[in-house]
N, C-alpha and C positions, 0 to 999 in steps of 0.2 A: 504494500500500500504506500502511496506517496502523499506527501503534504503539499505537492504542487497543485495550486488551485485550478490549473487548466486541465488536470487529469481527473478522471472520475474515481471516486473512492466509495467503498461500501462502509456504511456506518451501522454497526450492530448495537442495538439497545437491549438492556435488560428490562425486566417487567416494570420496574419503577420508572425508568426513563421513558419507556413506551407509554405509560399512563400520562406522563407530563405532555408528551408530544400529541397524543390522542386528544387531550383536553384543549389543545391549541388549534387542531384541525378545523377548517371551515371558517375561522375568523377572518381569513384573507383568502382570496381565490387562488393565489399562487404560493405564498410563503407561509411557513409554519410559525416562525418566531417573529412577532411584530410588536409594535407599540401603538398606543392610541394617541391621536392628535385631535384635540377638541377644536372645533371651528367656531366662529363668531355666532353662527345660528344654532349653537348647541348640538350640532351634528358631530359625529365622531368618525374620523377616518383612521384606518389602520395602515401603517407603513412598515416595510421590512426592517428588521434590526440589521444594521450594517456593521457594527463593531461591538465587541464584547465589553471592553472597559470604558463604557460611556457613562454619562451622568445618571442614566436609569439604573445601571448596575450599582453605582456608588450610592444612590438614594435607597435602593432596595437593601443593600448591604448595611446601611445605617439603620433602616427600620427594623431589620432582623437582628441588630446588635451583633454583627459579625466582625466588628473591629477592623483590623487591617487586612482582612482576607482579600487575596488577589485572585483573579480568574485562574491564573496558572496554578495556584495552590490546589485547586480542585483536581487538576491533572496529577499532581504529586500524591494526593489522597488516593486516587484510583490506583496508581502504581503501588503505593504501600499496601493497600487492601488486597490487590491481586497477589502480591508477594506473600502476605500473611495467610492468604487462602491456599497457598501452595501451588499457584498457577505456574506453569513452566515459563522460563525466561523468553522462549520464542513466542509463546502465546501472549505474554505481556507486551513484547515488542510489537506484535501485530495490532493489539488493541491500542497502544499508545502511539502507533505510527512511527516507531523507531526503525531506522535502517542501519545495517551494519556493513553492507557491502559484501557480506559473505555469500558465496554462490549457493551454499546449502540453504540459506534463508530464502533464496530466490526459488529454489525447487521444492523445498519442504515447508511451504506456507501453512499457516494454521487453517484448519477447516472451520467452516461457518458454525457448526454445532459446537466445536471446541471453544470458539470465541464466545458464543452465547452462554454456554455453561459456565465459563469462567466469570463472565460479567454477572450472571445470575447468583453465583456464590457470594459476591460481595454485597448483595442486597440483604443478606442475613448476617449482620455483624455479630461477632463473637467477642469474648474477652480478649482474644489475641489481637484484635484491631486496636491500634493506637487511636486515642481520641484527639490528639493534637497533631497538626501537620508540622513536622520537624522544621521545614523551611520557614514557615510562618513564625515559629517560636524563635528561631535563630535571628530572623529579620527584626522581630520585636525587641530582642535583647540588644542587637546592634543599634537600633534606633534609640533605645533608652540610654545606652552608653554615649552615643554621639551627641545627644541633646542635653545631657546632664549639665554641661558647662555653659550652655547658651543662656544669655540674659533673658529673663522673663519680661513680657510686655509691661506688666503692672509696675515692676521695679524700675524699668527704664523710664516709663512715663512719670513715675514719682520723682526720679532723679532729675528729669527735665523740668518738672514743676519747681523743684527746689532751686535749680540753677536760674530759672526765670525770676524767682522771688528775690 
């Protein structure tokens, strides 16, 4: 499978993802993932979602109280859950669209049923699954360290007020 947008790719969904997609079907004549745009006459138009990390994602992330979660963190979570579920590295690569350049990968591609079964396994989390995305945790720690010595706005504003007085 290729991540080249000009090449066709098969996207396999587990039952949970399929339910989300099915709930969106029919809201737009051509696209599955859309957003609403309200017009002046109170009518609503649906437009295709063009980008993942847009203001809609950021607002939804805020409403869901997901903190600094990035879209790519979801990909890491899938990879970690596949690994925890004992899915073979080749099947993980097929699901995550990783390419190694190995000719064996070219000829021994994962079968559709194998990919579906692997994705279905991660719909049933067990105690083995980590609840935190390691990359998000590392990023949060790095942000805390890098911002510890930054002046706070209130203190800076207070200092400026004192200087003006």
